[in-house]
MDTraj code that builds the backbone (N, CA, C; nanometers):
import mdtraj as md
import numpy as np

residues = "UNK UNK UNK UNK UNK UNK UNK UNK UNK UNK UNK UNK UNK UNK UNK UNK UNK UNK UNK UNK UNK UNK UNK UNK UNK UNK UNK UNK UNK UNK UNK UNK UNK UNK UNK UNK UNK UNK UNK UNK UNK UNK UNK UNK UNK UNK UNK UNK UNK UNK UNK UNK UNK UNK UNK UNK UNK UNK UNK UNK UNK UNK UNK UNK UNK UNK UNK UNK UNK UNK UNK UNK UNK UNK UNK UNK UNK UNK UNK UNK UNK UNK UNK UNK UNK UNK UNK UNK UNK UNK UNK UNK UNK UNK UNK UNK UNK UNK UNK".split()
xyz = np.array([
    [0.5344, 0.2835, -4.6084],
    [0.5705, 0.4079, -4.6712],
    [0.4474, 0.4979, -4.6745],
    [0.4673, 0.6230, -4.6442],
    [0.3568, 0.7175, -4.6389],
    [0.3164, 0.7587, -4.7793],
    [0.1879, 0.7883, -4.7963],
    [0.1370, 0.8378, -4.9234],
    [0.1512, 0.9897, -4.9220],
    [0.2644, 1.0394, -4.9720],
    [0.2948, 1.1816, -4.9688],
    [0.2728, 1.2440, -5.1051],
    [0.2114, 1.3591, -5.1069],
    [0.2012, 1.4390, -5.2294],
    [0.3282, 1.5222, -5.2406],
    [0.3566, 1.5724, -5.3599],
    [0.4831, 1.6429, -5.3794],
    [0.4919, 1.7705, -5.2964],
    [0.3806, 1.8344, -5.2662],
    [0.3835, 1.9566, -5.1865],
    [0.3964, 1.9292, -5.0372],
    [0.3856, 1.8036, -4.9938],
    [0.4058, 1.7673, -4.8535],
    [0.5499, 1.7235, -4.8251],
    [0.6275, 1.6993, -4.9281],
    [0.7616, 1.6429, -4.9107],
    [0.8589, 1.7474, -4.8576],
    [0.8667, 1.8637, -4.9227],
    [0.9611, 1.9677, -4.8829],
    [0.8960, 2.0554, -4.7782],
    [0.9576, 2.0649, -4.6599],
    [0.9019, 2.1449, -4.5514],
    [0.9526, 2.2887, -4.5550],
    [1.0848, 2.3083, -4.5605],
    [1.1412, 2.4426, -4.5672],
    [1.2866, 2.4351, -4.6089],
    [1.3405, 2.5444, -4.6634],
    [1.4826, 2.5454, -4.6989],
    [1.5686, 2.5651, -4.5744],
    [1.6905, 2.5152, -4.5810],
    [1.7869, 2.5326, -4.4724],
    [1.8769, 2.6496, -4.5094],
    [1.8779, 2.7522, -4.4236],
    [1.9604, 2.8698, -4.4465],
    [2.0735, 2.8666, -4.3436],
    [2.1914, 2.8290, -4.3871],
    [2.3086, 2.8263, -4.3004],
    [2.4298, 2.8671, -4.3839],
    [2.5403, 2.8889, -4.3175],
    [2.6608, 2.9310, -4.3879],
    [2.7084, 2.8231, -4.4852],
    [2.7042, 2.6982, -4.4413],
    [2.7490, 2.5886, -4.5275],
    [2.6560, 2.5720, -4.6484],
    [2.5252, 2.5801, -4.6264],
    [2.4325, 2.5626, -4.7384],
    [2.4416, 2.6779, -4.8372],
    [2.4720, 2.7985, -4.7889],
    [2.4886, 2.9130, -4.8792],
    [2.6151, 2.8976, -4.9641],
    [2.7208, 2.8418, -4.9067],
    [2.8437, 2.8193, -4.9829],
    [2.8257, 2.7108, -5.0880],
    [2.7396, 2.6139, -5.0630],
    [2.7165, 2.5060, -5.1589],
    [2.6313, 2.5513, -5.2777],
    [2.5661, 2.6655, -5.2678],
    [2.4837, 2.7131, -5.3786],
    [2.5665, 2.7446, -5.5019],
    [2.6941, 2.7755, -5.4863],
    [2.7808, 2.8005, -5.6014],
    [2.7973, 2.6742, -5.6857],
    [2.7861, 2.5572, -5.6235],
    [2.7952, 2.4290, -5.6934],
    [2.6579, 2.3751, -5.7327],
    [2.5538, 2.4600, -5.7230],
    [2.4146, 2.4225, -5.7532],
    [2.3637, 2.3124, -5.6608],
    [2.4004, 2.3214, -5.5330],
    [2.3501, 2.2294, -5.4319],
    [2.2618, 2.3085, -5.3364],
    [2.1401, 2.2602, -5.3143],
    [2.0432, 2.3279, -5.2292],
    [1.9994, 2.2325, -5.1184],
    [1.9826, 2.2870, -4.9974],
    [1.9511, 2.2056, -4.8806],
    [1.8103, 2.2358, -4.8330],
    [1.7332, 2.1294, -4.8043],
    [1.5952, 2.1418, -4.7581],
    [1.5716, 2.0500, -4.6398],
    [1.4809, 2.0906, -4.5499],
    [1.4251, 1.9986, -4.4524],
    [1.3082, 1.9297, -4.5208],
    [1.3035, 1.7976, -4.5131],
    [1.2006, 1.7215, -4.5828],
    [1.1253, 1.6340, -4.4837],
    [1.0150, 1.5784, -4.5279],
    [0.9348, 1.4879, -4.4457],
    [1.0186, 1.3655, -4.4105],
    [0.9997, 1.3145, -4.2910],
    [1.0814, 1.2040, -4.2407],
    [1.0636, 1.0774, -4.3244],
    [0.9455, 1.0554, -4.3790],
    [0.9188, 0.9338, -4.4560],
    [0.9456, 0.9493, -4.6054],
    [0.9950, 1.0647, -4.6497],
    [1.0170, 1.0889, -4.7922],
    [1.1385, 1.0115, -4.8421],
    [1.1269, 0.9583, -4.9629],
    [1.2382, 0.8879, -5.0264],
    [1.3107, 0.9826, -5.1214],
    [1.4260, 0.9393, -5.1715],
    [1.5024, 1.0227, -5.2627],
    [1.4260, 1.0492, -5.3923],
    [1.3530, 0.9507, -5.4394],
    [1.2757, 0.9661, -5.5626],
    [1.1636, 1.0679, -5.5422],
    [1.0964, 1.0636, -5.4272],
    [0.9910, 1.1595, -5.3978],
    [1.0476, 1.3009, -5.3845],
    [1.1660, 1.3138, -5.3265],
    [1.2286, 1.4460, -5.3121],
    [1.2655, 1.5010, -5.4491],
    [1.3191, 1.4157, -5.5354],
    [1.3536, 1.4582, -5.6719],
    [1.2304, 1.5083, -5.7472],
    [1.1210, 1.4322, -5.7413],
    [0.9982, 1.4721, -5.8103],
    [0.9413, 1.6016, -5.7528],
    [0.9476, 1.6186, -5.6210],
    [0.8935, 1.7382, -5.5575],
    [0.9701, 1.8631, -5.5994],
    [1.1030, 1.8545, -5.6050],
    [1.1822, 1.9706, -5.6457],
    [1.1555, 2.0055, -5.7913],
    [1.1473, 1.9046, -5.8778],
    [1.1248, 1.9323, -6.0194],
    [0.9846, 1.9869, -6.0465],
    [0.8858, 1.9489, -5.9657],
    [0.7504, 2.0004, -5.9848],
    [0.7300, 2.1371, -5.9206],
    [0.7898, 2.1606, -5.8042],
    [0.7680, 2.2858, -5.7331],
    [0.8457, 2.4028, -5.7933],
    [0.9619, 2.3765, -5.8485],
    [1.0457, 2.4822, -5.9036],
    [1.0621, 2.4562, -6.0532],
    [0.9940, 2.5349, -6.1345],
    [0.9905, 2.5138, -6.2791],
    [1.1291, 2.5338, -6.3405],
    [1.1641, 2.4471, -6.4334],
    [1.2904, 2.4578, -6.5048],
    [1.4083, 2.3929, -6.4353],
    [1.3852, 2.3234, -6.3247],
    [1.4953, 2.2584, -6.2542],
    [1.5026, 2.1120, -6.2933],
    [1.6246, 2.0618, -6.3019],
    [1.6492, 1.9199, -6.3272],
    [1.7454, 1.8711, -6.2202],
    [1.7068, 1.7679, -6.1483],
    [1.7854, 1.7181, -6.0360],
    [1.8843, 1.6130, -6.0847],
    [2.0095, 1.6312, -6.0469],
    [2.1127, 1.5331, -6.0812],
    [2.1226, 1.4253, -5.9733],
    [2.1262, 1.4677, -5.8454],
    [2.1375, 1.3709, -5.7368],
    [2.0737, 1.4276, -5.6104],
    [2.0379, 1.3351, -5.5200],
    [1.9797, 1.3708, -5.3909],
    [2.0531, 1.2927, -5.2823],
    [2.1039, 1.3638, -5.1835],
    [2.1656, 1.3019, -5.0665],
    [2.0803, 1.3356, -4.9456],
    [2.0485, 1.2346, -4.8637],
    [1.9649, 1.2574, -4.7472],
    [2.0379, 1.2176, -4.6207],
    [1.9982, 1.2794, -4.5095],
    [2.0527, 1.2416, -4.3801],
    [1.9438, 1.2548, -4.2750],
    [1.9335, 1.1530, -4.1907],
    [1.8379, 1.1525, -4.0805],
    [1.9029, 1.2155, -3.9593],
    [1.8321, 1.3085, -3.8983],
    [1.8795, 1.3694, -3.7751],
    [1.7974, 1.3107, -3.6615],
    [1.8622, 1.2299, -3.5788],
    [1.7936, 1.1604, -3.4709],
    [1.7582, 1.2572, -3.3590],
    [1.6517, 1.2273, -3.2853],
    [1.6080, 1.3201, -3.1803],
    [1.7069, 1.3263, -3.0646],
    [1.7236, 1.4456, -3.0127],
    [1.8132, 1.4676, -2.8996],
    [1.7323, 1.4568, -2.7711],
    [1.7871, 1.3907, -2.6713],
    [1.7187, 1.3753, -2.5435],
    [1.7286, 1.5066, -2.4662],
    [1.6137, 1.5553, -2.4184],
    [1.6072, 1.6795, -2.3415],
    [1.5571, 1.6478, -2.2016],
    [1.6071, 1.7215, -2.1038],
    [1.5675, 1.7012, -1.9647],
    [1.5259, 1.8326, -1.9046],
    [1.4202, 1.8295, -1.8277],
    [1.3790, 1.9440, -1.7481],
    [1.3433, 1.8891, -1.6111],
    [1.4400, 1.8886, -1.5222],
    [1.4186, 1.8276, -1.3917],
    [1.4120, 1.6769, -1.4046],
    [1.3026, 1.6183, -1.3536],
    [1.2860, 1.4729, -1.3627],
    [1.2228, 1.4295, -1.4931],
    [1.1654, 1.5232, -1.5640],
    [1.0930, 1.4901, -1.6869],
    [1.1905, 1.4816, -1.8033],
    [1.1858, 1.3683, -1.8727],
    [1.2744, 1.3449, -1.9865],
    [1.1896, 1.3396, -2.1130],
    [1.2340, 1.4082, -2.2162],
    [1.1632, 1.4074, -2.3433],
    [1.2628, 1.4059, -2.4578],
    [1.2115, 1.4135, -2.5780],
    [1.2966, 1.4136, -2.6966],
    [1.2546, 1.5264, -2.7892],
    [1.3526, 1.5849, -2.8538],
    [1.3260, 1.6823, -2.9591],
    [1.2753, 1.6049, -3.0813],
    [1.2019, 1.6686, -3.1693],
    [1.1497, 1.5947, -3.2842],
    [1.2613, 1.5534, -3.3807],
    [1.2427, 1.4364, -3.4448],
    [1.3396, 1.3920, -3.5438],
    [1.3110, 1.4649, -3.6750],
    [1.4122, 1.4748, -3.7588],
    [1.3949, 1.5428, -3.8861],
    [1.4846, 1.4776, -3.9899],
    [1.4638, 1.5181, -4.1139],
    [1.5414, 1.4643, -4.2255],
    [1.5833, 1.5815, -4.3126],
    [1.7086, 1.5803, -4.3547],
    [1.7626, 1.6875, -4.4358],
    [1.8043, 1.6298, -4.5705],
    [1.7810, 1.7053, -4.6783],
    [1.8177, 1.6588, -4.8122],
    [1.9007, 1.7655, -4.8820],
    [2.0102, 1.7230, -4.9441],
    [2.0929, 1.8103, -5.0259],
    [2.0669, 1.7703, -5.1710],
    [2.0114, 1.8644, -5.2481],
    [1.9723, 1.8389, -5.3863],
    [2.0717, 1.9073, -5.4785],
    [2.1326, 1.8301, -5.5696],
    [2.2249, 1.8866, -5.6670],
    [2.1547, 1.8947, -5.8019],
    [2.1577, 2.0139, -5.8625],
    [2.0945, 2.0347, -5.9916],
    [2.1956, 2.0152, -6.1036],
    [2.1461, 1.9871, -6.2240],
    [2.2341, 1.9706, -6.3395],
    [2.2882, 2.1064, -6.3821],
    [2.3911, 2.1053, -6.4658],
    [2.4564, 2.2297, -6.5076],
    [2.3643, 2.3174, -6.5920],
    [2.2762, 2.2565, -6.6730],
    [2.1867, 2.3354, -6.7594],
    [2.0539, 2.3688, -6.6926],
    [2.0389, 2.3389, -6.5667],
    [1.9149, 2.3640, -6.4932],
    [1.9081, 2.5086, -6.4459],
    [1.7863, 2.5589, -6.4295],
    [1.7668, 2.6921, -6.3730],
    [1.7916, 2.6883, -6.2229],
    [1.8305, 2.8037, -6.1664],
    [1.8485, 2.8134, -6.0218],
    [1.7125, 2.8220, -5.9537],
    [1.7093, 2.7917, -5.8241],
    [1.5860, 2.7977, -5.7465],
    [1.5683, 2.9402, -5.6955],
    [1.4512, 2.9995, -5.7200],
    [1.4285, 3.1409, -5.6960],
    [1.4287, 3.1793, -5.5482],
    [1.3866, 3.0890, -5.4580],
    [1.3752, 3.1274, -5.3179],
    [1.5107, 3.1512, -5.2547],
    [1.6184, 3.1016, -5.3162],
    [1.7518, 3.1225, -5.2633],
    [1.8192, 3.2443, -5.3264],
    [1.7559, 3.3076, -5.4247],
    [1.8143, 3.4229, -5.4910],
    [1.8161, 3.5418, -5.3962],
    [1.9252, 3.6138, -5.3937],
    [1.9362, 3.7355, -5.3137],
    [1.9644, 3.7123, -5.1658],
    [1.9996, 3.5914, -5.1269],
    [2.0318, 3.5664, -4.9858],
    [2.1811, 3.5755, -4.9634],
])
top = md.Topology()
chain = top.add_chain()
for i, resn in enumerate(residues, 1):
    res = top.add_residue(resn, chain, resSeq=i)
    for name in ("N", "CA", "C"):
        top.add_atom(name, md.element.get_by_symbol(name[0]), res)
traj = md.Trajectory(xyz[None], top)
């Protein structure tokens, strides 16, 4: 397991139609470090965004896609996505406001 600090866990928010629709249910989607655990993701969200309380974290690994350019075969980088659900009395996350 990697020794990750809380500011290394969350890479960037995911802005898509589905993730924007889930914001009404207080669910926020982030790209996270591949080695991050659910507990590390929970701690990172609660420390980075003041006033938030995490109810649950769902993660999914996105496996690398094989790419070809002529005879050369390579892979796209692997990534991990996390859907974080906040409690009902929690504050909203500011970076998603106004989108």
